[in-house]
PDB file of N, CA, C, O and CB in Angstrom:
ATOM      1  N   MET A   1      13.323  -5.602  -2.653  1.00  0.00           N
ATOM      2  CA  MET A   1      14.101  -5.043  -3.874  1.00  0.00           C
ATOM      3  C   MET A   1      13.490  -3.713  -4.282  1.00  0.00           C
ATOM      4  O   MET A   1      12.330  -3.320  -4.161  1.00  0.00           O
ATOM      5  CB  MET A   1      14.061  -6.064  -5.148  1.00  0.00           C
ATOM      6  N   LYS A   2      14.579  -3.109  -4.806  1.00  0.00           N
ATOM      7  CA  LYS A   2      14.030  -1.046  -5.185  1.00  0.00           C
ATOM      8  C   LYS A   2      14.031  -1.394  -6.787  1.00  0.00           C
ATOM      9  O   LYS A   2      14.556  -2.270  -7.475  1.00  0.00           O
ATOM     10  CB  LYS A   2      15.721   0.827  -4.645  1.00  0.00           C
ATOM     11  N   ASP A   3      13.115  -0.183  -7.056  1.00  0.00           N
ATOM     12  CA  ASP A   3      12.813  -0.024  -8.458  1.00  0.00           C
ATOM     13  C   ASP A   3      13.095  -1.678  -9.531  1.00  0.00           C
ATOM     14  O   ASP A   3      14.144  -2.102 -10.015  1.00  0.00           O
ATOM     15  CB  ASP A   3      13.941   1.379  -8.939  1.00  0.00           C
ATOM     16  N   THR A   4      12.023  -2.119  -9.571  1.00  0.00           N
ATOM     17  CA  THR A   4      12.116  -3.371 -10.188  1.00  0.00           C
ATOM     18  C   THR A   4      11.081  -2.921 -11.352  1.00  0.00           C
ATOM     19  O   THR A   4      10.284  -1.984 -11.307  1.00  0.00           O
ATOM     20  CB  THR A   4      11.718  -4.761  -9.177  1.00  0.00           C
ATOM     21  N   VAL A   5      11.355  -4.039 -12.635  1.00  0.00           N
ATOM     22  CA  VAL A   5      10.630  -4.197 -13.640  1.00  0.00           C
ATOM     23  C   VAL A   5      10.094  -5.821 -13.877  1.00  0.00           C
ATOM     24  O   VAL A   5      10.863  -6.698 -13.481  1.00  0.00           O
ATOM     25  CB  VAL A   5      11.438  -3.623 -14.720  1.00  0.00           C
ATOM     26  N   LYS A   6       9.014  -6.171 -14.405  1.00  0.00           N
ATOM     27  CA  LYS A   6       8.649  -7.037 -14.489  1.00  0.00           C
ATOM     28  C   LYS A   6       9.057  -7.489 -16.218  1.00  0.00           C
ATOM     29  O   LYS A   6       8.616  -6.960 -17.238  1.00  0.00           O
ATOM     30  CB  LYS A   6       7.370  -6.898 -13.904  1.00  0.00           C
ATOM     31  N   THR A   7       9.905  -8.481 -16.116  1.00  0.00           N
ATOM     32  CA  THR A   7       9.850  -8.867 -17.772  1.00  0.00           C
ATOM     33  C   THR A   7       9.599  -9.819 -18.210  1.00  0.00           C
ATOM     34  O   THR A   7       9.411 -10.632 -17.306  1.00  0.00           O
ATOM     35  CB  THR A   7      10.775  -8.800 -18.451  1.00  0.00           C
ATOM     36  N   SER A   8       9.421 -10.408 -19.545  1.00  0.00           N
ATOM     37  CA  SER A   8       9.606 -11.728 -19.644  1.00  0.00           C
ATOM     38  C   SER A   8      10.736 -12.399 -20.487  1.00  0.00           C
ATOM     39  O   SER A   8      11.499 -11.441 -20.607  1.00  0.00           O
ATOM     40  CB  SER A   8       8.491 -12.140 -20.040  1.00  0.00           C
ATOM     41  N   LEU A   9      11.135 -13.097 -20.933  1.00  0.00           N
ATOM     42  CA  LEU A   9      12.107 -13.674 -22.040  1.00  0.00           C
ATOM     43  C   LEU A   9      11.999 -15.218 -22.458  1.00  0.00           C
ATOM     44  O   LEU A   9      11.550 -16.034 -21.653  1.00  0.00           O
ATOM     45  CB  LEU A   9      13.572 -13.474 -21.532  1.00  0.00           C
ATOM     46  N   THR A  10      12.317 -15.502 -23.419  1.00  0.00           N
ATOM     47  CA  THR A  10      11.649 -16.333 -24.166  1.00  0.00           C
ATOM     48  C   THR A  10      13.360 -17.330 -23.808  1.00  0.00           C
ATOM     49  O   THR A  10      14.489 -16.897 -24.036  1.00  0.00           O
ATOM     50  CB  THR A  10      10.953 -15.659 -26.001  1.00  0.00           C
ATOM     51  N   LEU A  11      12.987 -18.750 -23.189  1.00  0.00           N
ATOM     52  CA  LEU A  11      14.123 -19.843 -23.568  1.00  0.00           C
ATOM     53  C   LEU A  11      13.695 -21.087 -23.629  1.00  0.00           C
ATOM     54  O   LEU A  11      12.618 -21.415 -23.130  1.00  0.00           O
ATOM     55  CB  LEU A  11      15.235 -19.926 -22.655  1.00  0.00           C
ATOM     56  N   SER A  12      14.631 -22.076 -24.361  1.00  0.00           N
ATOM     57  CA  SER A  12      14.989 -23.324 -24.866  1.00  0.00           C
ATOM     58  C   SER A  12      13.983 -23.858 -23.410  1.00  0.00           C
ATOM     59  O   SER A  12      13.904 -23.369 -22.282  1.00  0.00           O
ATOM     60  CB  SER A  12      16.953 -23.738 -25.098  1.00  0.00           C
ATOM     61  N   LYS A  13      13.316 -25.041 -24.027  1.00  0.00           N
ATOM     62  CA  LYS A  13      13.015 -26.166 -22.975  1.00  0.00           C
ATOM     63  C   LYS A  13      13.842 -26.549 -21.789  1.00  0.00           C
ATOM     64  O   LYS A  13      13.453 -26.641 -20.625  1.00  0.00           O
ATOM     65  CB  LYS A  13      12.939 -27.313 -23.628  1.00  0.00           C
ATOM     66  N   ALA A  14      15.149 -26.776 -22.305  1.00  0.00           N
ATOM     67  CA  ALA A  14      16.765 -27.320 -21.630  1.00  0.00           C
ATOM     68  C   ALA A  14      16.841 -25.875 -20.554  1.00  0.00           C
ATOM     69  O   ALA A  14      16.542 -25.993 -19.366  1.00  0.00           O
ATOM     70  CB  ALA A  14      18.552 -27.427 -23.213  1.00  0.00           C
ATOM     71  N   GLU A  15      17.306 -24.436 -21.186  1.00  0.00           N
ATOM     72  CA  GLU A  15      17.213 -23.652 -20.732  1.00  0.00           C
ATOM     73  C   GLU A  15      16.731 -23.297 -18.958  1.00  0.00           C
ATOM     74  O   GLU A  15      17.359 -22.777 -18.036  1.00  0.00           O
ATOM     75  CB  GLU A  15      16.703 -23.367 -21.633  1.00  0.00           C
ATOM     76  N   VAL A  16      15.011 -23.992 -19.083  1.00  0.00           N
ATOM     77  CA  VAL A  16      14.026 -23.416 -18.521  1.00  0.00           C
ATOM     78  C   VAL A  16      14.420 -24.765 -17.149  1.00  0.00           C
ATOM     79  O   VAL A  16      14.400 -24.562 -15.935  1.00  0.00           O
ATOM     80  CB  VAL A  16      12.351 -23.277 -19.586  1.00  0.00           C
ATOM     81  N   GLU A  17      14.703 -25.897 -17.757  1.00  0.00           N
ATOM     82  CA  GLU A  17      14.660 -27.013 -16.995  1.00  0.00           C
ATOM     83  C   GLU A  17      15.950 -26.965 -16.326  1.00  0.00           C
ATOM     84  O   GLU A  17      16.044 -27.674 -15.324  1.00  0.00           O
ATOM     85  CB  GLU A  17      14.393 -28.262 -17.763  1.00  0.00           C
ATOM     86  N   SER A  18      17.335 -26.028 -16.791  1.00  0.00           N
ATOM     87  CA  SER A  18      18.551 -26.184 -15.552  1.00  0.00           C
ATOM     88  C   SER A  18      18.082 -24.702 -14.704  1.00  0.00           C
ATOM     89  O   SER A  18      18.252 -24.829 -13.491  1.00  0.00           O
ATOM     90  CB  SER A  18      20.642 -26.134 -16.315  1.00  0.00           C
ATOM     91  N   LEU A  19      17.628 -23.580 -15.042  1.00  0.00           N
ATOM     92  CA  LEU A  19      17.311 -22.935 -13.897  1.00  0.00           C
ATOM     93  C   LEU A  19      16.224 -23.336 -12.801  1.00  0.00           C
ATOM     94  O   LEU A  19      16.001 -22.890 -11.676  1.00  0.00           O
ATOM     95  CB  LEU A  19      17.039 -21.829 -14.322  1.00  0.00           C
ATOM     96  N   GLN A  20      15.646 -24.327 -13.543  1.00  0.00           N
ATOM     97  CA  GLN A  20      14.292 -25.017 -12.583  1.00  0.00           C
ATOM     98  C   GLN A  20      15.979 -25.747 -11.193  1.00  0.00           C
ATOM     99  O   GLN A  20      16.163 -25.374 -10.034  1.00  0.00           O
ATOM    100  CB  GLN A  20      12.762 -27.054 -14.043  1.00  0.00           C
ATOM    101  N   GLU A  21      16.662 -26.590 -11.851  1.00  0.00           N
ATOM    102  CA  GLU A  21      17.453 -27.654 -11.073  1.00  0.00           C
ATOM    103  C   GLU A  21      18.190 -26.866 -10.006  1.00  0.00           C
ATOM    104  O   GLU A  21      18.054 -27.058  -8.798  1.00  0.00           O
ATOM    105  CB  GLU A  21      18.524 -28.526 -12.029  1.00  0.00           C
ATOM    106  N   MET A  22      18.983 -25.959 -10.564  1.00  0.00           N
ATOM    107  CA  MET A  22      19.688 -24.980  -9.695  1.00  0.00           C
ATOM    108  C   MET A  22      18.990 -23.966  -8.967  1.00  0.00           C
ATOM    109  O   MET A  22      19.564 -23.587  -7.947  1.00  0.00           O
ATOM    110  CB  MET A  22      20.564 -24.319 -10.410  1.00  0.00           C
ATOM    111  N   ALA A  23      17.735 -23.357  -9.279  1.00  0.00           N
ATOM    112  CA  ALA A  23      16.757 -23.081  -8.218  1.00  0.00           C
ATOM    113  C   ALA A  23      16.774 -24.249  -7.425  1.00  0.00           C
ATOM    114  O   ALA A  23      17.734 -23.932  -6.723  1.00  0.00           O
ATOM    115  CB  ALA A  23      15.343 -22.756  -8.708  1.00  0.00           C
ATOM    116  N   THR A  24      16.477 -25.233  -7.053  1.00  0.00           N
ATOM    117  CA  THR A  24      15.852 -26.498  -6.320  1.00  0.00           C
ATOM    118  C   THR A  24      16.993 -26.429  -5.312  1.00  0.00           C
ATOM    119  O   THR A  24      16.973 -26.017  -4.153  1.00  0.00           O
ATOM    120  CB  THR A  24      15.652 -28.109  -7.264  1.00  0.00           C
ATOM    121  N   GLU A  25      18.223 -27.048  -6.202  1.00  0.00           N
ATOM    122  CA  GLU A  25      19.687 -27.389  -5.708  1.00  0.00           C
ATOM    123  C   GLU A  25      19.901 -25.760  -4.675  1.00  0.00           C
ATOM    124  O   GLU A  25      19.760 -25.933  -3.464  1.00  0.00           O
ATOM    125  CB  GLU A  25      21.077 -27.645  -7.418  1.00  0.00           C
ATOM    126  N   TYR A  26      20.057 -25.041  -4.901  1.00  0.00           N
ATOM    127  CA  TYR A  26      20.033 -23.917  -3.988  1.00  0.00           C
ATOM    128  C   TYR A  26      18.989 -23.697  -3.328  1.00  0.00           C
ATOM    129  O   TYR A  26      19.060 -23.447  -2.125  1.00  0.00           O
ATOM    130  CB  TYR A  26      20.269 -22.851  -4.507  1.00  0.00           C
ATOM    131  N   GLY A  27      17.970 -23.741  -3.901  1.00  0.00           N
ATOM    132  CA  GLY A  27      16.743 -23.462  -2.757  1.00  0.00           C
ATOM    133  C   GLY A  27      16.412 -21.523  -2.895  1.00  0.00           C
ATOM    134  O   GLY A  27      16.350 -20.628  -2.052  1.00  0.00           O
ATOM    135  N   VAL A  28      16.326 -21.545  -3.792  1.00  0.00           N
ATOM    136  CA  VAL A  28      16.213 -20.178  -4.232  1.00  0.00           C
ATOM    137  C   VAL A  28      14.884 -19.994  -5.534  1.00  0.00           C
ATOM    138  O   VAL A  28      14.344 -20.851  -6.234  1.00  0.00           O
ATOM    139  CB  VAL A  28      17.857 -19.756  -4.825  1.00  0.00           C
ATOM    140  N   THR A  29      14.746 -18.944  -5.480  1.00  0.00           N
ATOM    141  CA  THR A  29      13.412 -19.069  -7.023  1.00  0.00           C
ATOM    142  C   THR A  29      14.445 -18.903  -8.274  1.00  0.00           C
ATOM    143  O   THR A  29      15.671 -19.007  -8.278  1.00  0.00           O
ATOM    144  CB  THR A  29      11.856 -17.329  -7.170  1.00  0.00           C
ATOM    145  N   VAL A  30      13.834 -18.706  -8.987  1.00  0.00           N
ATOM    146  CA  VAL A  30      14.294 -18.974 -10.888  1.00  0.00           C
ATOM    147  C   VAL A  30      14.841 -17.402 -11.232  1.00  0.00           C
ATOM    148  O   VAL A  30      15.830 -17.093 -11.897  1.00  0.00           O
ATOM    149  CB  VAL A  30      12.464 -19.463 -12.290  1.00  0.00           C
ATOM    150  N   ALA A  31      13.670 -16.338 -10.419  1.00  0.00           N
ATOM    151  CA  ALA A  31      14.082 -15.090 -10.533  1.00  0.00           C
ATOM    152  C   ALA A  31      15.440 -15.179  -9.694  1.00  0.00           C
ATOM    153  O   ALA A  31      16.395 -14.587 -10.197  1.00  0.00           O
ATOM    154  CB  ALA A  31      12.978 -14.040 -10.041  1.00  0.00           C
ATOM    155  N   GLU A  32      15.576 -15.603  -8.919  1.00  0.00           N
ATOM    156  CA  GLU A  32      17.427 -15.019  -8.283  1.00  0.00           C
ATOM    157  C   GLU A  32      17.967 -15.891  -8.774  1.00  0.00           C
ATOM    158  O   GLU A  32      18.980 -15.317  -9.174  1.00  0.00           O
ATOM    159  CB  GLU A  32      18.031 -14.946  -6.531  1.00  0.00           C
ATOM    160  N   ILE A  33      18.093 -17.162  -9.140  1.00  0.00           N
ATOM    161  CA  ILE A  33      19.416 -17.709  -9.807  1.00  0.00           C
ATOM    162  C   ILE A  33      19.350 -16.501 -11.238  1.00  0.00           C
ATOM    163  O   ILE A  33      20.477 -16.603 -11.724  1.00  0.00           O
ATOM    164  CB  ILE A  33      19.278 -19.801 -10.323  1.00  0.00           C
ATOM    165  N   LEU A  34      19.043 -16.094 -11.566  1.00  0.00           N
ATOM    166  CA  LEU A  34      18.708 -15.239 -12.978  1.00  0.00           C
ATOM    167  C   LEU A  34      19.636 -13.773 -12.670  1.00  0.00           C
ATOM    168  O   LEU A  34      20.535 -13.178 -13.264  1.00  0.00           O
ATOM    169  CB  LEU A  34      16.656 -14.842 -13.198  1.00  0.00           C
ATOM    170  N   ARG A  35      18.825 -13.566 -11.330  1.00  0.00           N
ATOM    171  CA  ARG A  35      19.338 -12.198 -10.716  1.00  0.00           C
ATOM    172  C   ARG A  35      21.019 -12.379 -10.674  1.00  0.00           C
ATOM    173  O   ARG A  35      21.952 -11.750 -11.175  1.00  0.00           O
ATOM    174  CB  ARG A  35      18.624 -11.913  -8.996  1.00  0.00           C
ATOM    175  N   THR A  36      20.920 -13.450  -9.900  1.00  0.00           N
ATOM    176  CA  THR A  36      22.545 -13.938  -9.185  1.00  0.00           C
ATOM    177  C   THR A  36      23.129 -14.052 -11.015  1.00  0.00           C
ATOM    178  O   THR A  36      23.716 -12.977 -11.140  1.00  0.00           O
ATOM    179  CB  THR A  36      22.585 -16.129  -7.848  1.00  0.00           C
ATOM    180  N   ALA A  37      23.208 -14.587 -12.013  1.00  0.00           N
ATOM    181  CA  ALA A  37      23.549 -14.968 -13.278  1.00  0.00           C
ATOM    182  C   ALA A  37      24.160 -13.858 -13.580  1.00  0.00           C
ATOM    183  O   ALA A  37      25.336 -13.775 -13.934  1.00  0.00           O
ATOM    184  CB  ALA A  37      22.527 -15.395 -14.189  1.00  0.00           C
ATOM    185  N   ILE A  38      23.108 -12.640 -13.407  1.00  0.00           N
ATOM    186  CA  ILE A  38      23.056 -10.963 -14.413  1.00  0.00           C
ATOM    187  C   ILE A  38      24.428 -10.764 -13.124  1.00  0.00           C
ATOM    188  O   ILE A  38      25.551 -11.154 -13.444  1.00  0.00           O
ATOM    189  CB  ILE A  38      20.909  -9.352 -14.335  1.00  0.00           C
ATOM    190  N   SER A  39      24.250 -10.272 -12.000  1.00  0.00           N
ATOM    191  CA  SER A  39      25.275  -9.620 -11.157  1.00  0.00           C
ATOM    192  C   SER A  39      26.737 -10.074 -11.589  1.00  0.00           C
ATOM    193  O   SER A  39      27.726  -9.358 -11.742  1.00  0.00           O
ATOM    194  CB  SER A  39      25.008  -9.980  -9.618  1.00  0.00           C
ATOM    195  N   GLU A  40      26.591 -11.761 -11.781  1.00  0.00           N
ATOM    196  CA  GLU A  40      27.891 -12.204 -11.965  1.00  0.00           C
ATOM    197  C   GLU A  40      28.543 -12.303 -13.200  1.00  0.00           C
ATOM    198  O   GLU A  40      29.678 -12.775 -13.267  1.00  0.00           O
ATOM    199  CB  GLU A  40      27.970 -13.267 -11.495  1.00  0.00           C
ATOM    200  N   GLU A  41      27.861 -11.857 -14.302  1.00  0.00           N
ATOM    201  CA  GLU A  41      28.205 -11.426 -15.750  1.00  0.00           C
ATOM    202  C   GLU A  41      28.931 -10.051 -15.583  1.00  0.00           C
ATOM    203  O   GLU A  41      30.102  -9.766 -15.837  1.00  0.00           O
ATOM    204  CB  GLU A  41      26.806 -11.279 -16.757  1.00  0.00           C
ATOM    205  N   ALA A  42      27.917  -9.274 -15.085  1.00  0.00           N
ATOM    206  CA  ALA A  42      28.218  -7.944 -14.910  1.00  0.00           C
ATOM    207  C   ALA A  42      29.663  -7.576 -14.256  1.00  0.00           C
ATOM    208  O   ALA A  42      30.364  -6.634 -14.622  1.00  0.00           O
ATOM    209  CB  ALA A  42      27.138  -7.420 -14.108  1.00  0.00           C
ATOM    210  N   PHE A  43      30.012  -8.609 -13.095  1.00  0.00           N
ATOM    211  CA  PHE A  43      31.402  -8.565 -12.161  1.00  0.00           C
ATOM    212  C   PHE A  43      32.568  -8.880 -13.316  1.00  0.00           C
ATOM    213  O   PHE A  43      33.680  -8.384 -13.497  1.00  0.00           O
ATOM    214  CB  PHE A  43      31.419  -9.940 -10.721  1.00  0.00           C
ATOM    215  N   LEU A  44      31.780  -9.990 -14.063  1.00  0.00           N
ATOM    216  CA  LEU A  44      33.228 -10.678 -14.871  1.00  0.00           C
ATOM    217  C   LEU A  44      33.615  -9.711 -16.087  1.00  0.00           C
ATOM    218  O   LEU A  44      34.793  -9.480 -16.360  1.00  0.00           O
ATOM    219  CB  LEU A  44      32.898 -12.435 -15.644  1.00  0.00           C
ATOM    220  N   VAL A  45      32.726  -9.257 -16.676  1.00  0.00           N
ATOM    221  CA  VAL A  45      32.757  -8.304 -17.823  1.00  0.00           C
ATOM    222  C   VAL A  45      33.527  -6.671 -17.067  1.00  0.00           C
ATOM    223  O   VAL A  45      34.291  -5.989 -17.751  1.00  0.00           O
ATOM    224  CB  VAL A  45      30.846  -8.118 -18.486  1.00  0.00           C
ATOM    225  N   ASP A  46      33.202  -6.328 -15.810  1.00  0.00           N
ATOM    226  CA  ASP A  46      33.958  -5.459 -15.609  1.00  0.00           C
ATOM    227  C   ASP A  46      35.357  -5.469 -15.459  1.00  0.00           C
ATOM    228  O   ASP A  46      36.125  -4.637 -15.942  1.00  0.00           O
ATOM    229  CB  ASP A  46      33.554  -5.057 -14.864  1.00  0.00           C
ATOM    230  N   ALA A  47      35.730  -6.674 -14.607  1.00  0.00           N
ATOM    231  CA  ALA A  47      36.629  -7.037 -14.177  1.00  0.00           C
ATOM    232  C   ALA A  47      37.854  -7.418 -15.368  1.00  0.00           C
ATOM    233  O   ALA A  47      39.046  -7.384 -15.060  1.00  0.00           O
ATOM    234  CB  ALA A  47      36.129  -7.970 -13.348  1.00  0.00           C
ATOM    235  N   VAL A  48      37.248  -7.888 -17.169  1.00  0.00           N
ATOM    236  CA  VAL A  48      37.888  -8.098 -17.933  1.00  0.00           C
ATOM    237  C   VAL A  48      38.085  -6.405 -18.778  1.00  0.00           C
ATOM    238  O   VAL A  48      39.011  -6.118 -19.537  1.00  0.00           O
ATOM    239  CB  VAL A  48      37.286  -9.361 -18.565  1.00  0.00           C
ATOM    240  N   ASP A  49      37.159  -5.660 -18.449  1.00  0.00           N
ATOM    241  CA  ASP A  49      37.489  -4.689 -19.278  1.00  0.00           C
ATOM    242  C   ASP A  49      38.206  -3.513 -18.817  1.00  0.00           C
ATOM    243  O   ASP A  49      38.430  -2.497 -19.475  1.00  0.00           O
ATOM    244  CB  ASP A  49      36.459  -4.339 -19.819  1.00  0.00           C
ATOM    245  N   GLU A  50      38.740  -3.900 -16.915  1.00  0.00           N
ATOM    246  CA  GLU A  50      39.522  -2.959 -16.614  1.00  0.00           C
ATOM    247  C   GLU A  50      40.986  -3.649 -16.558  1.00  0.00           C
ATOM    248  O   GLU A  50      41.891  -3.099 -15.929  1.00  0.00           O
ATOM    249  CB  GLU A  50      39.022  -2.284 -15.355  1.00  0.00           C
ATOM    250  N   GLY A  51      41.180  -4.836 -17.220  1.00  0.00           N
ATOM    251  CA  GLY A  51      42.674  -5.414 -17.714  1.00  0.00           C
ATOM    252  C   GLY A  51      42.637  -6.633 -16.902  1.00  0.00           C
ATOM    253  O   GLY A  51      43.522  -7.482 -17.008  1.00  0.00           O
ATOM    254  N   GLY A  52      41.671  -6.752 -16.111  1.00  0.00           N
ATOM    255  CA  GLY A  52      42.056  -8.238 -15.399  1.00  0.00           C
ATOM    256  C   GLY A  52      41.819  -9.738 -16.383  1.00  0.00           C
ATOM    257  O   GLY A  52      41.567  -9.841 -17.583  1.00  0.00           O
ATOM    258  N   ARG A  53      41.969 -10.553 -15.573  1.00  0.00           N
ATOM    259  CA  ARG A  53      42.017 -12.094 -16.356  1.00  0.00           C
ATOM    260  C   ARG A  53      40.867 -12.336 -15.126  1.00  0.00           C
ATOM    261  O   ARG A  53      40.590 -11.624 -14.161  1.00  0.00           O
ATOM    262  CB  ARG A  53      43.881 -13.329 -16.426  1.00  0.00           C
ATOM    263  N   VAL A  54      40.248 -13.803 -15.627  1.00  0.00           N
ATOM    264  CA  VAL A  54      39.264 -14.300 -14.559  1.00  0.00           C
ATOM    265  C   VAL A  54      39.762 -15.639 -14.998  1.00  0.00           C
ATOM    266  O   VAL A  54      39.535 -16.188 -16.076  1.00  0.00           O
ATOM    267  CB  VAL A  54      37.475 -13.916 -14.627  1.00  0.00           C
ATOM    268  N   LEU A  55      40.672 -16.202 -13.721  1.00  0.00           N
ATOM    269  CA  LEU A  55      40.862 -18.371 -13.914  1.00  0.00           C
ATOM    270  C   LEU A  55      39.880 -18.835 -13.749  1.00  0.00           C
ATOM    271  O   LEU A  55      38.797 -18.249 -13.738  1.00  0.00           O
ATOM    272  CB  LEU A  55      41.761 -19.445 -12.820  1.00  0.00           C
ATOM    273  N   LEU A  56      40.168 -20.484 -13.521  1.00  0.00           N
ATOM    274  CA  LEU A  56      39.841 -20.776 -13.046  1.00  0.00           C
ATOM    275  C   LEU A  56      40.313 -22.678 -12.907  1.00  0.00           C
ATOM    276  O   LEU A  56      40.428 -23.654 -13.647  1.00  0.00           O
ATOM    277  CB  LEU A  56      38.896 -20.072 -13.294  1.00  0.00           C
ATOM    278  N   GLU A  57      40.461 -22.307 -11.416  1.00  0.00           N
ATOM    279  CA  GLU A  57      41.239 -23.517 -11.226  1.00  0.00           C
ATOM    280  C   GLU A  57      40.549 -25.024 -10.840  1.00  0.00           C
ATOM    281  O   GLU A  57      39.664 -25.360 -10.053  1.00  0.00           O
ATOM    282  CB  GLU A  57      42.159 -23.138 -10.156  1.00  0.00           C
ATOM    283  N   ASP A  58      41.559 -25.884 -11.969  1.00  0.00           N
ATOM    284  CA  ASP A  58      40.734 -27.064 -11.850  1.00  0.00           C
ATOM    285  C   ASP A  58      40.860 -27.924 -10.631  1.00  0.00           C
ATOM    286  O   ASP A  58      41.432 -27.454  -9.648  1.00  0.00           O
ATOM    287  CB  ASP A  58      40.976 -27.865 -12.941  1.00  0.00           C
ATOM    288  N   LYS A  59      40.319 -29.287 -10.601  1.00  0.00           N
ATOM    289  CA  LYS A  59      40.447 -29.938  -9.304  1.00  0.00           C
ATOM    290  C   LYS A  59      42.161 -30.560  -9.131  1.00  0.00           C
ATOM    291  O   LYS A  59      42.632 -31.014  -8.088  1.00  0.00           O
ATOM    292  CB  LYS A  59      39.190 -31.253  -9.265  1.00  0.00           C
ATOM    293  N   ASP A  60      42.926 -30.415 -10.539  1.00  0.00           N
ATOM    294  CA  ASP A  60      43.990 -31.210 -10.311  1.00  0.00           C
ATOM    295  C   ASP A  60      45.147 -29.605 -10.301  1.00  0.00           C
ATOM    296  O   ASP A  60      46.261 -29.680 -10.821  1.00  0.00           O
ATOM    297  CB  ASP A  60      44.188 -32.678 -11.718  1.00  0.00           C
ATOM    298  N   LYS A  61      44.703 -28.416  -9.716  1.00  0.00           N
ATOM    299  CA  LYS A  61      45.237 -27.147  -9.694  1.00  0.00           C
ATOM    300  C   LYS A  61      45.107 -26.840 -10.809  1.00  0.00           C
ATOM    301  O   LYS A  61      44.609 -25.718 -10.714  1.00  0.00           O
ATOM    302  CB  LYS A  61      46.438 -26.937  -9.270  1.00  0.00           C
ATOM    303  N   SER A  62      45.220 -27.079 -11.932  1.00  0.00           N
ATOM    304  CA  SER A  62      45.602 -26.071 -12.970  1.00  0.00           C
ATOM    305  C   SER A  62      44.875 -25.231 -13.523  1.00  0.00           C
ATOM    306  O   SER A  62      43.702 -25.458 -13.818  1.00  0.00           O
ATOM    307  CB  SER A  62      46.030 -26.515 -13.875  1.00  0.00           C
ATOM    308  N   LEU A  63      45.502 -24.097 -13.747  1.00  0.00           N
ATOM    309  CA  LEU A  63      44.503 -22.648 -14.097  1.00  0.00           C
ATOM    310  C   LEU A  63      44.008 -22.622 -15.608  1.00  0.00           C
ATOM    311  O   LEU A  63      44.794 -22.818 -16.535  1.00  0.00           O
ATOM    312  CB  LEU A  63      45.475 -21.062 -13.881  1.00  0.00           C
ATOM    313  N   GLN A  64      42.819 -22.398 -15.776  1.00  0.00           N
ATOM    314  CA  GLN A  64      42.120 -22.070 -17.308  1.00  0.00           C
ATOM    315  C   GLN A  64      41.976 -20.226 -17.462  1.00  0.00           C
ATOM    316  O   GLN A  64      41.782 -19.570 -16.439  1.00  0.00           O
ATOM    317  CB  GLN A  64      40.185 -22.947 -17.372  1.00  0.00           C
ATOM    318  N   GLU A  65      42.042 -19.844 -18.219  1.00  0.00           N
ATOM    319  CA  GLU A  65      41.560 -18.854 -17.983  1.00  0.00           C
ATOM    320  C   GLU A  65      40.151 -18.713 -18.952  1.00  0.00           C
ATOM    321  O   GLU A  65      40.019 -19.381 -19.977  1.00  0.00           O
ATOM    322  CB  GLU A  65      42.627 -17.903 -18.098  1.00  0.00           C
ATOM    323  N   LEU A  66      39.031 -17.653 -18.425  1.00  0.00           N
ATOM    324  CA  LEU A  66      38.304 -17.627 -18.572  1.00  0.00           C
ATOM    325  C   LEU A  66      37.666 -16.485 -19.614  1.00  0.00           C
ATOM    326  O   LEU A  66      36.989 -15.509 -19.292  1.00  0.00           O
ATOM    327  CB  LEU A  66      38.155 -17.842 -17.618  1.00  0.00           C
ATOM    328  N   VAL A  67      38.100 -16.911 -21.028  1.00  0.00           N
ATOM    329  CA  VAL A  67      37.778 -15.609 -22.146  1.00  0.00           C
ATOM    330  C   VAL A  67      36.191 -14.978 -22.502  1.00  0.00           C
ATOM    331  O   VAL A  67      35.314 -15.597 -23.105  1.00  0.00           O
ATOM    332  CB  VAL A  67      38.312 -16.178 -23.675  1.00  0.00           C
ATOM    333  N   LYS A  68      36.103 -13.828 -22.052  1.00  0.00           N
ATOM    334  CA  LYS A  68      35.031 -13.187 -22.129  1.00  0.00           C
ATOM    335  C   LYS A  68      34.738 -12.411 -23.450  1.00  0.00           C
ATOM    336  O   LYS A  68      35.479 -11.437 -23.582  1.00  0.00           O
ATOM    337  CB  LYS A  68      35.037 -12.432 -21.084  1.00  0.00           C
ATOM    338  N   ARG A  69      33.987 -12.569 -24.296  1.00  0.00           N
ATOM    339  CA  ARG A  69      33.646 -12.084 -25.695  1.00  0.00           C
ATOM    340  C   ARG A  69      33.233 -10.358 -25.631  1.00  0.00           C
ATOM    341  O   ARG A  69      32.923  -9.759 -26.660  1.00  0.00           O
ATOM    342  CB  ARG A  69      32.250 -13.092 -26.299  1.00  0.00           C
TER     343      ARG A  69
END
C-alpha cells in the first residue's frame, strides 16, 4: 500500500462485531473490510453525483433505488 496513514476511530460494540463477522466470513482483515467499504461508498457517491442511479434487485426481481444522502 502506498502512502498509508494510521488512524483510530470510535465504534459501537455492535459495529465492531459486525466488522469482525464480515472479516471472518470473507477471510480478510477488519482493515480490509473498512477499506473496501470506503471505496464502495466513494464509487456510489460519484455515480449519484454524476446523475446515475443505484438500483438493487431483490430476489423476486423487483428493483429498489438506493438513495444516497
